[in-house]
KEKE-3310 file (N, C-alpha, C; in steps of 0.2 Angstrom, whole numbers, plus 5000, padded with zeros to 4 digits):
npx = (5004:5003:5010:5009:5012:5008:5019:5022:5025:5030:5037:5029:5025:5013:5008:5000:4989:4989:4975:4965:4972:4990:5006:5013:5009:5009:5002:4992:4987:4971:4957:4941:4925:4913:4901:4896:4895:4908:4911:4907:4916:4929:4926:4925:4931:4937:4945:4958:4975:4976:4977:4964:4958:4946:4935:4926:4924:4922:4923:4917:4907:4894:4898:4900:4894:4886:4881:4884:4894:4905:4911:4917:4926:4930:4938:4946:4955:4971:4975:4969:4962:4958:4951:4945:4943:4929:4927:4915:4903:4884:4872:4857:4860:4872:4886:4899:4914:4921:4937:4941:4936:4945:4956:4955:4955:4967:4969:4980:4979:4976:4972:4968:4975:4975:4963:4959:4968:4977:4969:4967:4982:4983:4974:4981:4992:4991:4986:4994:5008:5010:5013:5008:5013:5013:5025:5035:5045:5057:5052:5062:5067:5055:5050:5061:5057:5044:5048:5055:5045:5035:5025:5006:5003:5000:4999:4991:4978:4967:4968:4969:4957:4949:4935:4938:4931:4916:4898:4882:4874:4861:4855:4845:4843:4847:4835:4827:4814:4814:4827:4840:4835:4833:4834:4831:4832:4832:4831:4822:4821:4831:4845:4861:4878:4892:4906:4919:4928:4932:4918:4907:4896:4884:4880:4878:4867:4858:4856:4850:4838:4832:4828:4837:4842:4858:4875:4891:4906:4924:4938:4946:4939:4937:4930:4924:4920:4911:4901:4898:4889:4879:4872:4859:4863:4880:4890:4903:4912:4916:4931:4947:4961:4972:4965:4972:4981:4974:4973:4969:4953:4952:4953:4945:4933:4933:4930:4917:4908:4896:4891:4884:4873:4880:4886:4894:4902:4910:4928:4924:4917:4928:4938:4929:4931:4944:4942:4936:4944:4949:4956:4961:4964:4972:4966:4970:4969:4957:4940:4931:4918:4900:4894:4894:4888:4881:4877:4862:4864:4854:4841:4842:4843:4849:4858:4863:4878:4888:4905:4919:4935:4949:4955:4947:4938:4943:4931:4932:4942:4937:4931:4916:4911:4905:4892:4892:4883:4884:4888:4901:4897:4905:4919:4919:4922:4921:4906:4900:4894:4886:4886:4884:4878:4879:4872:4877:4881:4888:4893:4904:4903:4893:4880:4875:4876:4881:4890:4882:4870:4855:4851:4854:4850:4841:4847:4851:4837:4838:4846:4843:4830:4837:4842:4830:4825:4832)
npy = (4994:5010:5025:5040:5056:5069:5084:5096:5112:5115:5103:5091:5076:5066:5051:5043:5037:5040:5049:5055:5068:5062:5069:5085:5096:5113:5122:5132:5122:5119:5117:5108:5109:5104:5090:5086:5091:5092:5094:5108:5114:5111:5119:5133:5149:5155:5146:5147:5144:5136:5119:5109:5101:5088:5085:5076:5058:5050:5053:5056:5048:5052:5056:5068:5080:5091:5101:5105:5114:5128:5138:5146:5137:5125:5114:5126:5125:5119:5107:5090:5084:5069:5056:5043:5040:5036:5025:5022:5029:5032:5039:5049:5058:5058:5059:5054:5049:5057:5055:5053:5066:5073:5069:5074:5087:5090:5090:5087:5074:5066:5052:5042:5045:5051:5061:5068:5070:5079:5088:5093:5096:5107:5116:5118:5123:5132:5137:5133:5131:5117:5104:5090:5075:5062:5058:5049:5057:5060:5064:5074:5080:5086:5093:5103:5110:5116:5124:5134:5140:5154:5157:5163:5174:5190:5190:5192:5184:5184:5190:5178:5172:5178:5185:5187:5194:5206:5199:5195:5183:5171:5160:5152:5147:5130:5118:5103:5099:5104:5108:5120:5135:5145:5162:5176:5193:5205:5221:5223:5231:5230:5235:5230:5229:5217:5215:5205:5196:5183:5176:5167:5155:5153:5163:5172:5165:5165:5181:5183:5175:5181:5195:5204:5212:5208:5213:5206:5211:5209:5209:5222:5232:5250:5261:5270:5269:5259:5267:5275:5263:5268:5258:5252:5247:5239:5226:5218:5204:5188:5180:5175:5175:5186:5201:5215:5214:5216:5228:5237:5234:5239:5254:5255:5253:5264:5274:5273:5272:5281:5285:5274:5261:5248:5231:5219:5203:5191:5191:5203:5209:5212:5220:5231:5235:5239:5248:5259:5262:5255:5242:5223:5207:5192:5175:5161:5149:5149:5150:5137:5130:5122:5124:5134:5143:5158:5176:5187:5203:5212:5206:5196:5184:5167:5160:5147:5146:5144:5145:5151:5159:5166:5179:5193:5206:5220:5226:5236:5246:5254:5263:5274:5272:5262:5250:5235:5220:5207:5193:5179:5165:5155:5158:5172:5182:5196:5196:5204:5219:5236:5254:5268:5279:5280:5269:5254:5237:5223:5207:5194:5179:5166:5168:5162:5148:5134:5123:5120:5128:5137:5147:5161:5166:5177:5188:5193:5199:5208:5218:5221:5229:5239:5246:5249:5259:5269)
npz = (5000:4995:5003:5013:5019:5032:5036:5048:5050:5063:5064:5069:5062:5054:5048:5034:5022:5003:4995:4981:4970:4968:4974:4978:4991:4999:5013:5024:5037:5043:5053:5050:5056:5052:5048:5038:5018:5012:4999:4996:5005:4999:4989:4992:4989:5000:5005:5000:4999:5009:5019:5022:5036:5039:5054:5057:5055:5043:5027:5010:5010:5001:4989:4974:4966:4950:4956:4970:4972:4976:4968:4953:4943:4951:4965:4978:4990:4996:4998:5007:5020:5028:5039:5037:5020:5010:4997:4988:4985:4990:4985:4978:4972:4969:4958:4954:4963:4979:4978:4965:4959:4967:4963:4949:4949:4953:4967:4982:4992:5011:5019:5033:5045:5062:5065:5075:5084:5077:5077:5087:5090:5083:5090:5101:5097:5087:5069:5057:5045:5032:5025:5012:5007:4995:4987:4994:4998:5010:5026:5035:5023:5017:5029:5030:5017:5020:5031:5023:5017:5013:5020:5022:5027:5026:5014:4997:4992:4986:4973:4966:4967:4962:4949:4933:4925:4924:4927:4927:4938:4940:4946:4958:4975:4979:4981:4986:4980:4967:4964:4956:4952:4938:4940:4935:4940:4933:4929:4939:4956:4971:4964:4965:4966:4967:4975:4968:4981:4981:4980:4987:4979:4984:4991:4981:4975:4987:4986:4975:4976:4985:4979:4973:4959:4951:4949:4948:4950:4947:4959:4959:4955:4951:4965:4957:4945:4952:4956:4946:4939:4948:4955:4969:4980:4987:4989:4998:4997:5003:5005:5003:5014:5023:5028:5028:5016:5006:4998:4989:4989:5003:5000:4989:4997:5007:4998:4994:5006:5014:5002:4997:5001:5012:5013:5020:5021:5031:5024:5016:5028:5035:5028:5026:5042:5042:5032:5038:5047:5059:5065:5063:5070:5070:5074:5084:5079:5070:5065:5057:5050:5053:5066:5073:5087:5087:5095:5091:5095:5096:5095:5104:5101:5098:5085:5074:5065:5049:5047:5041:5043:5048:5054:5062:5065:5076:5086:5095:5090:5083:5091:5094:5079:5075:5081:5091:5083:5084:5092:5094:5103:5107:5110:5111:5102:5091:5078:5071:5065:5063:5056:5065:5061:5046:5032:5033:5037:5042:5043:5053:5051:5039:5032:5021:5020:5015:5016:5030:5044:5040:5048:5049:5037:5035:5036:5022:5017:5026:5022:5010:5017:5021:5010:5004:5014:5010)
capx = (5001:5006:5011:5009:5014:5009:5022:5019:5032:5036:5042:5025:5024:5008:5009:4994:4987:4986:4969:4965:4979:4998:5012:5017:5006:5009:4997:4991:4984:4966:4953:4933:4920:4907:4900:4893:4897:4915:4911:4906:4922:4933:4927:4925:4936:4941:4950:4964:4982:4976:4975:4956:4955:4939:4936:4921:4928:4922:4923:4916:4899:4888:4900:4900:4889:4888:4877:4885:4900:4905:4915:4919:4934:4933:4941:4952:4959:4978:4975:4963:4965:4952:4950:4943:4940:4925:4929:4911:4898:4879:4867:4853:4863:4879:4888:4905:4918:4927:4944:4942:4936:4951:4962:4953:4956:4974:4970:4983:4973:4977:4969:4970:4979:4972:4963:4957:4977:4980:4966:4971:4988:4981:4970:4984:4997:4989:4986:5003:5010:5011:5015:5007:5015:5014:5029:5040:5050:5059:5049:5066:5065:5048:5050:5067:5052:5039:5049:5057:5039:5036:5018:5001:5000:5003:4998:4985:4977:4961:4969:4970:4950:4941:4932:4943:4927:4910:4894:4877:4872:4853:4853:4843:4846:4845:4829:4827:4809:4816:4835:4841:4830:4835:4829:4833:4829:4834:4826:4820:4825:4834:4851:4867:4885:4894:4914:4920:4936:4932:4912:4904:4890:4878:4879:4874:4859:4853:4854:4843:4832:4830:4825:4842:4848:4865:4880:4897:4913:4930:4940:4952:4935:4938:4925:4921:4916:4905:4899:4895:4883:4872:4868:4856:4869:4885:4891:4908:4911:4919:4936:4954:4967:4973:4962:4976:4984:4969:4975:4965:4948:4952:4952:4939:4927:4932:4926:4909:4905:4893:4888:4879:4871:4884:4884:4900:4901:4918:4933:4920:4918:4935:4939:4926:4933:4950:4942:4934:4949:4950:4962:4960:4968:4972:4963:4976:4966:4952:4934:4930:4913:4893:4891:4897:4883:4880:4871:4861:4864:4847:4835:4843:4842:4855:4860:4869:4881:4893:4911:4926:4938:4955:4954:4942:4938:4942:4927:4934:4948:4931:4928:4909:4909:4900:4891:4891:4877:4884:4895:4903:4896:4911:4924:4916:4923:4916:4903:4895:4894:4884:4887:4879:4875:4878:4871:4882:4881:4892:4894:4909:4899:4891:4872:4871:4878:4885:4887:4880:4862:4852:4848:4855:4849:4837:4853:4851:4831:4839:4852:4835:4827:4840:4841:4823:4824:4832)
capy = (4999:5017:5029:5048:5059:5077:5086:5103:5116:5113:5095:5086:5072:5062:5045:5042:5034:5044:5047:5062:5068:5062:5075:5088:5104:5116:5127:5131:5117:5123:5111:5110:5103:5102:5083:5086:5098:5092:5097:5115:5117:5111:5122:5139:5152:5158:5141:5148:5145:5133:5114:5107:5094:5087:5083:5072:5053:5049:5056:5053:5043:5052:5056:5073:5081:5095:5107:5106:5118:5136:5144:5144:5134:5118:5117:5130:5122:5117:5101:5089:5077:5065:5051:5039:5041:5031:5026:5019:5034:5030:5044:5049:5064:5057:5058:5053:5048:5062:5054:5054:5073:5077:5067:5077:5094:5091:5091:5083:5071:5060:5048:5037:5049:5053:5070:5070:5073:5085:5095:5094:5098:5114:5120:5120:5126:5136:5135:5132:5129:5111:5099:5084:5071:5056:5055:5045:5060:5059:5070:5079:5086:5090:5098:5109:5113:5119:5130:5138:5143:5163:5157:5167:5180:5197:5188:5194:5178:5188:5189:5171:5167:5183:5184:5193:5200:5205:5194:5192:5177:5170:5155:5153:5142:5123:5115:5096:5097:5108:5109:5127:5138:5151:5167:5184:5197:5210:5227:5223:5235:5234:5233:5228:5227:5213:5215:5197:5195:5175:5176:5160:5156:5153:5170:5174:5162:5170:5187:5182:5173:5190:5199:5209:5212:5208:5212:5204:5214:5209:5212:5229:5237:5255:5263:5277:5265:5256:5273:5276:5261:5270:5253:5255:5247:5238:5220:5216:5197:5185:5177:5171:5176:5193:5206:5220:5212:5218:5236:5241:5233:5244:5260:5256:5253:5269:5278:5270:5272:5286:5286:5268:5258:5243:5226:5214:5195:5188:5196:5209:5213:5214:5227:5238:5238:5243:5254:5263:5265:5250:5235:5217:5202:5184:5170:5156:5142:5151:5147:5134:5123:5124:5123:5141:5149:5166:5180:5194:5207:5217:5202:5190:5177:5163:5157:5142:5146:5142:5151:5150:5164:5167:5186:5196:5215:5223:5231:5242:5250:5258:5269:5274:5273:5258:5246:5226:5218:5199:5190:5172:5162:5150:5162:5180:5186:5199:5192:5207:5227:5242:5260:5271:5285:5277:5262:5250:5233:5217:5199:5188:5173:5166:5169:5159:5143:5130:5120:5123:5129:5143:5152:5167:5168:5183:5196:5196:5203:5215:5224:5224:5233:5245:5249:5252:5264:5276)
capz = (5001:4995:5009:5011:5026:5033:5039:5050:5052:5070:5064:5069:5057:5053:5043:5030:5014:4999:4989:4976:4966:4970:4973:4985:4992:5003:5014:5030:5040:5047:5054:5049:5061:5048:5047:5029:5015:5009:4990:4996:5007:4993:4981:4995:4988:5006:5007:4995:5002:5015:5019:5027:5040:5041:5061:5056:5053:5037:5020:5003:5007:4997:4982:4973:4959:4949:4960:4978:4971:4978:4966:4947:4942:4954:4971:4980:4995:4992:4999:5010:5025:5031:5045:5032:5015:5007:4991:4985:4988:4990:4986:4974:4969:4966:4950:4955:4969:4980:4977:4958:4959:4968:4957:4942:4950:4956:4974:4985:4998:5013:5023:5038:5050:5068:5064:5083:5087:5073:5078:5096:5090:5079:5093:5106:5094:5083:5063:5054:5037:5034:5019:5012:5002:4993:4982:4996:5001:5016:5033:5035:5017:5018:5034:5026:5012:5024:5033:5020:5014:5016:5022:5018:5030:5022:5006:4992:4990:4982:4967:4964:4965:4960:4943:4928:4921:4925:4925:4930:4940:4939:4948:4963:4980:4977:4984:4985:4976:4959:4962:4956:4946:4933:4945:4933:4942:4929:4929:4946:4962:4972:4961:4969:4963:4970:4974:4971:4982:4981:4983:4986:4974:4986:4992:4975:4974:4993:4984:4968:4981:4990:4974:4971:4953:4955:4945:4950:4948:4951:4965:4958:4951:4953:4965:4954:4942:4953:4958:4937:4937:4951:4960:4975:4986:4987:4994:4999:4997:5007:5002:5008:5018:5027:5025:5026:5010:5000:5000:4984:4991:5007:4998:4987:5002:5010:4993:4994:5013:5014:4993:4993:5007:5009:5018:5020:5024:5032:5021:5016:5034:5038:5024:5030:5047:5040:5028:5043:5053:5063:5066:5062:5073:5068:5077:5086:5074:5066:5065:5052:5053:5053:5071:5078:5090:5088:5097:5088:5101:5096:5097:5108:5097:5096:5079:5073:5060:5045:5048:5039:5044:5052:5054:5065:5067:5084:5085:5100:5087:5077:5093:5093:5074:5074:5087:5090:5083:5084:5096:5093:5111:5109:5112:5114:5097:5087:5074:5065:5066:5060:5056:5070:5055:5040:5031:5031:5040:5040:5049:5051:5049:5033:5033:5017:5024:5009:5020:5038:5043:5037:5052:5048:5030:5035:5035:5016:5017:5032:5018:5006:5021:5023:5006:5004:5019:5008)
cpx = (5004:5006:5012:5010:5011:5014:5021:5025:5035:5039:5037:5026:5017:5008:5002:4994:4986:4979:4970:4971:4987:5002:5014:5012:5007:5004:4997:4985:4979:4962:4945:4930:4914:4907:4899:4896:4905:4915:4911:4912:4927:4933:4926:4932:4940:4946:4957:4969:4980:4973:4969:4958:4949:4939:4931:4925:4925:4918:4920:4909:4895:4891:4899:4897:4890:4884:4879:4892:4900:4906:4915:4925:4936:4935:4946:4957:4966:4979:4969:4966:4958:4955:4951:4939:4935:4924:4923:4906:4891:4875:4864:4857:4869:4881:4896:4909:4921:4935:4946:4940:4941:4957:4960:4954:4963:4975:4974:4979:4977:4974:4973:4975:4974:4970:4959:4964:4979:4976:4966:4977:4987:4978:4975:4990:4997:4989:4993:5002:5014:5012:5011:5010:5014:5018:5036:5046:5050:5055:5056:5067:5058:5048:5056:5061:5048:5042:5054:5051:5038:5027:5012:4999:5003:5002:4992:4984:4971:4963:4969:4963:4945:4940:4937:4937:4919:4905:4888:4873:4866:4852:4850:4846:4843:4840:4827:4819:4811:4823:4835:4837:4832:4831:4832:4830:4830:4829:4821:4824:4824:4842:4857:4873:4888:4902:4916:4928:4937:4925:4910:4897:4884:4876:4874:4868:4855:4850:4848:4838:4828:4827:4831:4842:4854:4870:4887:4903:4920:4934:4943:4946:4936:4931:4919:4918:4910:4899:4894:4888:4877:4868:4865:4859:4874:4887:4897:4908:4915:4926:4942:4958:4967:4970:4968:4980:4981:4970:4969:4957:4946:4949:4948:4932:4928:4929:4919:4906:4902:4889:4884:4878:4877:4885:4890:4899:4910:4924:4930:4920:4925:4938:4935:4928:4938:4947:4939:4939:4952:4956:4958:4965:4968:4969:4969:4974:4961:4947:4933:4924:4906:4891:4892:4890:4886:4876:4869:4859:4857:4841:4835:4844:4848:4854:4865:4872:4887:4898:4916:4931:4944:4956:4947:4942:4939:4939:4929:4938:4943:4930:4919:4905:4903:4898:4890:4886:4877:4889:4895:4902:4902:4918:4923:4919:4919:4912:4899:4896:4888:4885:4884:4875:4875:4875:4874:4881:4886:4893:4900:4907:4897:4884:4870:4873:4881:4891:4887:4872:4861:4848:4849:4853:4846:4840:4852:4844:4834:4844:4846:4832:4830:4842:4835:4821:4826:4838)
cpy = (5006:5020:5037:5050:5066:5079:5095:5106:5115:5107:5090:5082:5066:5057:5044:5039:5040:5045:5055:5061:5067:5066:5077:5094:5108:5120:5128:5130:5120:5116:5114:5106:5102:5093:5082:5092:5098:5096:5105:5118:5116:5117:5130:5142:5154:5153:5142:5148:5140:5125:5111:5101:5094:5083:5076:5066:5049:5054:5055:5046:5043:5056:5064:5075:5087:5102:5110:5111:5126:5140:5142:5142:5128:5121:5122:5129:5120:5109:5098:5082:5076:5059:5044:5039:5034:5032:5025:5024:5029:5037:5046:5054:5065:5056:5057:5052:5056:5062:5055:5062:5077:5076:5071:5083:5096:5092:5086:5079:5067:5058:5044:5040:5051:5060:5071:5072:5077:5090:5098:5099:5107:5118:5121:5124:5132:5134:5136:5128:5122:5107:5092:5082:5065:5054:5053:5050:5058:5065:5075:5083:5089:5097:5104:5113:5117:5126:5136:5143:5149:5161:5161:5171:5185:5196:5189:5188:5181:5189:5184:5167:5174:5184:5188:5195:5201:5201:5195:5186:5176:5163:5156:5146:5135:5120:5108:5094:5099:5108:5117:5129:5144:5159:5175:5188:5205:5216:5227:5228:5229:5231:5234:5227:5222:5213:5209:5197:5187:5174:5169:5160:5155:5160:5174:5172:5166:5177:5186:5179:5180:5194:5204:5207:5213:5208:5209:5207:5211:5212:5220:5231:5244:5256:5268:5274:5260:5261:5275:5271:5263:5262:5256:5251:5242:5232:5219:5209:5194:5183:5175:5175:5182:5200:5213:5219:5215:5225:5240:5240:5238:5251:5260:5257:5259:5274:5277:5271:5280:5289:5280:5265:5250:5236:5222:5208:5194:5194:5202:5214:5216:5220:5231:5239:5242:5249:5261:5265:5259:5245:5228:5213:5195:5180:5165:5152:5144:5149:5144:5129:5127:5124:5129:5144:5156:5171:5185:5198:5210:5213:5198:5183:5172:5160:5153:5143:5142:5147:5148:5157:5162:5173:5187:5204:5216:5229:5239:5247:5254:5263:5267:5274:5268:5254:5238:5225:5210:5197:5181:5169:5156:5154:5170:5183:5189:5195:5198:5216:5232:5249:5263:5277:5282:5268:5257:5244:5227:5212:5196:5182:5172:5163:5163:5152:5140:5128:5123:5123:5136:5149:5159:5172:5175:5191:5199:5201:5210:5218:5225:5228:5241:5248:5253:5257:5269:5278)
cpz = (5001:5003:5008:5020:5026:5039:5042:5050:5059:5071:5067:5061:5059:5047:5041:5024:5009:4995:4986:4972:4970:4967:4979:4985:4998:5005:5021:5034:5045:5048:5053:5054:5058:5047:5039:5025:5012:5002:4991:4998:5003:4989:4985:4994:4994:5008:5003:5001:5008:5014:5024:5029:5043:5049:5061:5052:5047:5031:5014:5001:5003:4991:4981:4965:4957:4951:4965:4976:4972:4974:4958:4946:4947:4962:4971:4984:4991:4995:5006:5015:5028:5035:5041:5026:5010:5000:4985:4988:4985:4991:4980:4968:4967:4959:4950:4962:4972:4979:4970:4957:4961:4964:4950:4942:4952:4962:4979:4991:5002:5017:5028:5044:5057:5066:5072:5084:5085:5073:5084:5095:5089:5085:5099:5104:5089:5075:5060:5049:5038:5026:5018:5006:5001:4987:4984:4999:5007:5023:5033:5029:5016:5023:5031:5022:5014:5027:5031:5015:5018:5021:5018:5023:5027:5014:5001:4989:4985:4974:4961:4963:4963:4952:4939:4925:4925:4924:4929:4930:4940:4943:4957:4970:4978:4983:4982:4980:4969:4958:4962:4949:4943:4937:4942:4938:4938:4927:4936:4953:4968:4966:4965:4965:4969:4969:4977:4974:4984:4984:4982:4981:4979:4990:4986:4973:4979:4989:4979:4972:4984:4985:4971:4962:4954:4950:4948:4946:4951:4954:4963:4955:4953:4957:4962:4947:4943:4954:4949:4937:4941:4954:4967:4981:4982:4991:4993:5001:5003:5002:5006:5011:5022:5023:5023:5021:5004:4999:4995:4986:4997:5004:4994:4992:5007:5004:4992:5001:5012:5007:4994:5000:5005:5015:5015:5023:5024:5030:5020:5023:5037:5034:5026:5035:5046:5036:5032:5049:5057:5062:5067:5067:5070:5075:5079:5080:5069:5069:5058:5054:5052:5059:5077:5081:5091:5089:5094:5093:5102:5097:5102:5106:5096:5089:5078:5067:5056:5047:5044:5039:5049:5056:5057:5066:5074:5082:5090:5097:5083:5083:5093:5085:5072:5082:5086:5088:5085:5087:5097:5102:5112:5112:5113:5109:5094:5079:5069:5069:5062:5061:5060:5066:5048:5038:5028:5038:5037:5045:5046:5050:5042:5034:5027:5016:5019:5011:5025:5036:5041:5042:5052:5041:5029:5035:5028:5015:5021:5028:5015:5010:5021:5016:5004:5008:5016:5011)
residu = (MET:LYS:LYS:ALA:CYS:LEU:VAL:LEU:LYS:ASP:GLY:THR:VAL:PHE:ASP:GLY:GLU:PRO:PHE:GLY:ALA:PHE:GLY:GLU:THR:ILE:GLY:GLU:VAL:VAL:PHE:ASN:THR:SER:MET:THR:GLY:TYR:GLN:GLU:ILE:LEU:THR:ASP:PRO:SER:TYR:LYS:GLY:GLN:ILE:VAL:THR:MET:THR:TYR:THR:GLN:MET:GLY:ASN:TYR:GLY:VAL:ASN:GLU:GLU:ASP:ILE:GLU:SER:ILE:GLY:GLY:PRO:LYS:VAL:GLU:GLY:PHE:ILE:VAL:LYS:GLU:TYR:LEU:GLU:TYR:PRO:SER:ASN:TRP:ARG:SER:ARG:GLY:SER:LEU:GLY:GLN:TYR:LEU:GLU:ASP:ASN:GLY:ILE:VAL:GLY:ILE:GLN:GLY:ILE:ASP:THR:ARG:ALA:LEU:THR:ARG:HIS:ILE:ARG:ASP:ASN:GLY:ALA:GLN:MET:GLY:VAL:ILE:SER:SER:THR:GLY:SER:GLU:PRO:GLU:TYR:LEU:LEU:ASP:LYS:VAL:ARG:GLN:HIS:PRO:GLY:ILE:ASP:GLY:VAL:ASP:LEU:VAL:GLU:LEU:VAL:THR:SER:LYS:LYS:GLU:TYR:ASN:PRO:HIS:GLU:SER:VAL:TRP:ARG:TRP:GLU:HIS:GLY:SER:GLU:ASP:LYS:SER:ASN:LYS:GLY:ARG:LEU:PRO:THR:VAL:VAL:VAL:TYR:ASP:PHE:GLY:VAL:LYS:LEU:ASN:ILE:LEU:ARG:HIS:MET:ASN:ASP:ALA:GLY:PHE:ASP:ILE:LYS:VAL:VAL:PRO:ALA:ARG:THR:PRO:ALA:ASP:LYS:VAL:LEU:GLU:MET:ASP:PRO:ASP:GLY:VAL:PHE:LEU:SER:ASN:GLY:PRO:GLY:ASP:PRO:GLY:ALA:VAL:LYS:TYR:GLY:ILE:GLU:ASN:ALA:LYS:LYS:LEU:LEU:GLY:LYS:LYS:PRO:VAL:PHE:GLY:ILE:CYS:LEU:GLY:HIS:GLN:ILE:LEU:GLY:LEU:ALA:MET:GLY:GLY:ASP:THR:TYR:LYS:LEU:LYS:PHE:GLY:HIS:HIS:GLY:GLY:ASN:HIS:PRO:VAL:LYS:ASP:LEU:ALA:THR:GLY:ARG:VAL:GLU:ILE:THR:SER:GLN:ASN:HIS:ASN:TYR:CYS:VAL:ASP:ILE:LYS:SER:LEU:GLY:ASP:LYS:VAL:LYS:LEU:THR:HIS:ARG:ASN:LEU:TYR:ASP:GLY:THR:GLU:GLU:GLY:MET:GLU:HIS:VAL:GLU:LEU:PRO:VAL:ILE:SER:VAL:GLN:HIS:HIS:PRO:GLU:ALA:GLY:PRO:GLY:PRO:HIS:ASP:SER:SER:HIS:ILE:PHE:ASN:ARG:PHE:LYS:GLU:LEU:ILE:LEU:LYS:GLY)
# end
């Protein structure tokens, strides 16, 4: 049986077996606590630069399909780590195996390692760079290779995942009764320009379902060009990596504040925080998964949310410009804010799910109400 190994930057080695594509891959190793939704996780652009460990024990049992993808162009993760890969899927929607999907898209995977031990190691020591290899390379060589890697902090990963051109998506959220529908809202109000920092397709589907007429633009689109389009609102999407590295996004957000209602999710939330003069900080091991409780401070309601981020906005650094709207009940970190004067709202978690619960999906309608209030 062929062998594979994972080597972390601190010298920790995990032995396992290869699946997916053969080769070597380097990325920041993080863990995701979702029990299902591996295809959505693999294709989430926010994972660019990262190797994802799934904490649930079995992966691949329901296969893959053409509909459960979250980005154009296939998987965005650098590598995939699972405890047990199930090669023969069983599900009425399945159109192929997870292993073949990874191989077809050049994603190196490893199975058969103790993912509980790896998760505890990351939790105790923090997310760190690692390398997966199925080439037979010695751990000492791999350790030297990963230690020479500069890492992904301070690197603009958005440029690697953003769309190269404008487009108008029309797809609705998938529902078991009829799948996805063509839901063109062309000519309807409100109109929203979506900055694609690595936008998940389920965000666009939810915006279509909420009745927005949306146009997606590349991440470097100048704010002046967006204002010339005269949309009713502007959305700043999720995306990968360090928000401080997306300087053009921060500058464009500054020019939009006070001109149009603005809504941000995840990286978009962080970019808004920096645009308003605040600071961000990196979490020890990030929030990745579909079971994070978040409290809506206005209603007192606790929502179980989907999350995928390594950075947070320091709300205190913004002074009295904004008020905190949501708080993570696991560790008390900030999960949402709104400007006290301007029509600006944002959340750190993912109300669109994909995968995960839909407790927070009402936020898209809240943005619509914010726009319609004028």
